[in-house]
N, C-alpha and C positions, 0 to 999 in steps of 0.2 A: 108435720115435724120432719119426716123423711125428705120432703122437698127442700126444707130449710137446710138440712144437713148436706144434701147434695150440692146446694148452692155454694156452700163454703168448702166444698171438696172433701167432705168427711165420709163419703161413701167408701166402705172398706174394699169393695171389689175394684173400683176404679183407682183407688190408692195403690193397689198392687200393680196395676197396669202402668201407672206412672213411674213406679220404681224400675220396672223392666225397661221402659222407654229411656229413662234417665241413664240407666246402665249402658244401654246400647249407644246412646249419644256420647257418653264419656269414653267408651271404647273407640268410637270414631275419632273423637278429639285426640285421644292418646295416640292413635294410629297416625293421624295427621301430624302431630308434634314429632313423633318418632320418624316419620318420613322426611320431615323438614330437617331433623337432626342428621339423618343418614345422608340426605342430599348435600347438606353442608359439609359433612365429613368427606364425601366423595369429591365435591368441588375443591375443597382444601387440598386433598391428596393430589388431584389432577393439577392444580396450580403449582404445588411444590415439585411434582415430577416434571412438569413442563419447564420450570426454571432450571432444574437440575439437568435435564436433557439438553437445553439450549447452552448452558454453561459448559457441559462436557463437550458438546460439538464445537463450541468456540475455542476451548482449550486445544482441541485437536487441530483446528484450523490455524491457530498460532504456531503450532509445531510445523505444519506444512509450510507456512509463510517463512519460517526460519530454516527452511530447506531440510527439515527432518524427514525420516522415512515414514512410509505408511504404518509400519509396526510401531514406531515411536508415537505417531499420532493416535493410534488405537489405545496405546498404554496411557497417554495423557488423558484421553477421554474417560477411561475406566478409573484412573486415579482421581480425577475431578469429581466423577459421580460418587465415588466412595467418600470423598471429603464431605459431600452433601447428604450422606447417609444411605446411599444406594450401592450395596455391595454386589460384586460379580461372583461371589462365592469363592471357596477355597480350591476348587478343581481347576478353574481356568487361570492361566498366567495373564498378566496385564495386557500383553500384546496379542491375546487370542482374538481372532476376528469372529463375528457372528454372535449368537446368543450365549450367555453364561447365567446359570441359575444359582441363587443363594437360598437354600432351603430354610434357613433360620428366619429369614424375613420375607419369604415367599416373593422374592424379587428376581426378575429377569432383566439383565442389562445387555442389550444388543448393540454392537458397534460394527458398522460396515464401512470399509474403505476399499474402493469407492462405494457410494450409495447403491443399494439394490432396488430402490423404488423412487418415485417422484421425478421432479423436473431434472435433477442432476444425476440420474442413474448412469453409472459408468464413468463419471467425471472424476478423475484422479486428484483434482484440486479441492475436493469436498469430502466431508465425513458425515455419516448418518448415525445418530444415536437414538435408540428407542428404549424406554424404561417402562416395564410393566410390573405392577405390584398388586397382590390380592389384599384388598382392604377390608378389615373387619368393621362392620358398622354396628351402631347401637341397637337398632331394631331387631335384626336377626344376626347376631355375631356368629352363630354356628354356621351360617351359610356364607361365610366370607369368600369361599371359592366362586360364588356367583357374582362377585363384585370386583372384577379385575379393572384396574385403572391404568390407562396407557397414555404415554406422551412421547412425541417424536420431535427431534430437532436436527436440522442440517446446517452446517456452516462450512465455509471454504475461503480460500484466498482468491479474490477476483479483481481483475483490472478495472480501474475507474478512470474516466476521461474528464480532465479538468477544463479543456477548451482554450487554454492560453498558449499563444505562440511564443511569447516572451514573459518571463516572470522575474521580478526583482524582489527577493525574499526578505531583504533587510526590514525588520519590524520596528527599528528604533526611529525616532522622529528626525531622521537625517534628511538633508537637502541633496538634490541631484542623485537620488537612489537610481533613477533612470534619467539619463541625459543624452540628448542628441544635439550636437553642435550644428552651427550653420552650414558646415561642409559635410554633414552626415547624410547618408542616403539609406533609407529604411523601407523595405517592402515586405509586408506580412500577409500571408495568404492562409485562410482557414482558421484564424484565431486572433485574439486581441492581445492587449498588454495588461499585466497586473503589476502594481507597485504597492507593496505593503507599508512603505514608510508613511508615517503620520506627519512629516515635516511640512513647514509652510511653503517650501519649494521642493516637494518630494519628487515631482516629475517635471522636468524642464525640456521643452522642445524649441530650439532656436532655428529650426528649418522651416521656412515659410513657403516652400514650393511644394504644392500637392503632388507634382510629378516626381518628387524625390522622397516623399514620405506618404506611404499609402498603407491602409489596413483592410481593404476590401469591405469597408463598412463595419468592421469590428471595433469595439470600444476600448478606451483606456479606463480601467478600474483602479482608482488610487485611494488609499486610505486618507492621505493628507490633501494637499492642494497642488494643482497642476498649474504651471506657468508657461508662457511662451505662445506658440502659434498653433496649438492643438485645434481649436475650433476654426481658426482661419483657414486651415487646409481640410476642413470637413470631418474631423475626428471627434466623435462624441466623448465627453469626459464625465465619468461617474465618480464624483468626489465623495469622500466619506464612506467609501466601500469597505466592507468588513475585511480584515486581514485574512488571508488564506494560508493554512498550514503548508509547510514544505511537503510537496506531494511525494517526494522520494526519501523522506526522512528515515523510513524503515527499510530501505533497500540495503541488503547485506553487502559487505565488501567481499572481494574474492577470498576464498579460503586458501591457506598455504599448506601444502602437504610436504613435510620434510621427511627425509629418510630417517628411519626405515619404513615410513609410510609408503604405500605403493598405490598408484604410481606417483613418485615424488615430482613436485613442481620444479622444472629446470630453473637454475639460477645462472645468470650471465654476468660476469665481471668484466667482460670485454666484448667488443662487437666483432662479428665475423668479417673477414676481408671481403672487399668488393671483387666480384667476378664479372669482368666485362662492364665495369661501371655500375653494377647492381649489387646492393647489399641485401641479402635475404635474411629477414628476421623471423624467428619462430616464437610462439607463445611462451611465456615464462616470466620470471622476475628479473628485471634489469637493474643491477647495482652499478650501472655505468651510464654516463650521459649519452643519450642517443643523438648523435650529431655527425653529419657527413662532412666531407671535405670536398671543396670544389663543386663539381656537378654530379655528385653521387646520387643515385636513385635508390630508395629503400622500398623493398617489397615485403609487406607484412602478411605472413600466412595467417589463415583463419585461427581465431582463438582469443584467449584472455592475456592481456599484457599488463603486468604490474610494474610501473615505472617509479623508481625510487631516487633517481638522479636527474630527472628532467628530460626534456626533449627540445631540440634547437634546430631550426631549419635555416639558419643564417646562410647566406650564399645563395646557391641555386638548388639546394637539396629538394628532392621530390619524394614524397611518401605516397604509396598507394596500397590498397588491399581491400578485401571484402570479408564479411562476417567477423568483424574485429570488435573487441571491447577493450578500451584503454582505461586503466585505473591509475591515476597519478597520486602518489602518497609519500609519506615521510621515509627517511632512510632506515629506521629501525623496525619498520613494519614486518610482521604482524604484532610485534611487541607493543606495549602501551606507548603512546606518543610522548608522554611526559609533559612538563609545563612548557617546554620550548622545543617542539618538534622540528627536526631538520628537513624542511621541504624544499624542493627545487622547482624552477620555473618551467613552464611550457611557453616558448616564444616562437612565433612564426614571423621572421623578419626577412629583409632582403627580398629576393625573388622566390623564396621557398614556397612550396605548395604541398598541401596534403589533400588527398582524395580517398576517402574511406567510406565503407558502408558498415552499418552495425549488424550484430547478430540478429537473427529473426526468430530464434527460439531460445528456450532456457530462461534462467533467472534474470539475465540482463537484456532480454529481447528489446531491440530498438533503442537501447541506451549505448551511445557511441563513446562518450567521454564522461568520466566520473572522477572528480577530484575529491580526495579525502576531506571530510569536514574539519579535520585537524589542521589542514593547510589553508593559509590565507593568501598565498601567492597569487597575483593576478595571472589570468590567461590573456596574453597580449598578442594581437595580430597587428604587425606594423609594416612600414615600407610598402612593398607590393605583395606581401604574404597573403596566401589564400588557403582557407580551410573549407572544404566542401565535402558533403556526404549526406547520407541518410541516417537519422537517429538523433537522439536528444543529447545536448551538452549540459552537464550538471556540475555547478560549482557552488555548493551551498554556503561556503564561508568566504568566498573570494569575489573579486571584481572581474568582470569581463571588459576588456578594453580593445577598441578598434581605433588605431591611430596611424595612418599612413597615406601615401599618395593614392593607393588603390587597394588598401587592405580590405579583404573580403571574407565574410563568413556566410556560407550557404548550408543550411541544415533544416532539421525537422522541428526543433524546439530549442530555446535557450532559457535555461533556468540558472540564475546566478544570484549571489547576495546583492550586488549592484551591477548596473549596466552603464558603460561609458562609451558612447560612440562619438569620438571627437572628429575623426576624418576617415571615413571608410564606408564600405557597402555591406549592409546587413540584409540578407534575404532569408526568410523563414517560410518554408512550405509545410504548414502544420496539417498533419493527417494522422488520425489514430492508428492507421495501418502501419505507418513508418515512425511513429512516435512512442517513446517509452510510456507505459501506463502504470501508475502506482498499483501494486497488487497488495491489497490490504485484507486482513481477516475480517469477516463479517458473517452474521447469521443470514442464511439464504432461504430457509423454509422453517 
């Protein structure tokens, strides 16, 4: 009988052992479940902190991109972190660099400008954000101090190279967004052509002489259709190419500092007299047409020139200068342009010549000419006019026109709404070293 009972598990001694084993097994299972719950909580906390750290760093990078100070960038990072539930505590002000601790939530938010670790250590274009929080888990909530969760994000404003020597930004399905006529001469070095237009004749080339139209093997990327002699002269056409956003859309215009702000931006309502046939121009706001008489030479001293009444080199006027940035804008600038902004032309006609080099440092490094997006006036080089220099030419809402016996543009990059080369010489030496690079906020680490 005892054997029969043991067979069916009715032995009292072994029954007690089974209960103990079952209890141990249940404890192990509960521990495994608790560990899984704790791991999930820690993972969820890590993910939330990482997103918050990245968002805070990006907010700071946007401030740097908008020419804000380091203190303003730190404040932006802490404000964004607070929005996502990570407080810096009541002791630190928003612009405080380094770590700030919030006792109520057991959170430390550290903001360093520039970063103190990683690839971008010491780089003033970047901000480092680190968030650490003591997370209470379900298994051992009393031991929360042993569960710190840390996340780090780095963001900054960095230059990006798009690789195009000529860009026609017009995104409408227009014809001849880029047009080179039979008398045009185009030589591009270091980059190709982008045409955003989706038109059936978006990019037309009537020049059939490879000696007068060359791209050093670089291609034509066009959203619509290319017509004319592209392939006849050995240029590869990539039709149906995705439209490319304006690379400089976020570039800020020059700030205007009016008195009593110091130092106030100089305002000129008349041109200085010529001395020995030379008119010396200083940086500032020009509320007068910059135009010479006869054979005047203009010497532009280094700096930022805000032109509200246009520039005209008709006759034999010559402009020269180095480390120059020209911003062509409307008459009421920096007030809002309104529905019909009053913009003036930049014309290089007659035998006029401009020879300038762009600034190599600062916000507008390697950007030589920037026309306000509110202005749709053409930039025209006609007759025997010549515009040569280093730096990018940027006319986001306007047409660039070459139309003359020997009209010439020599530069580092041409970015316009449309490009019209009827009769002239266009030479672009595209090189990232001498070409403006879009500086855009992005996550770096």
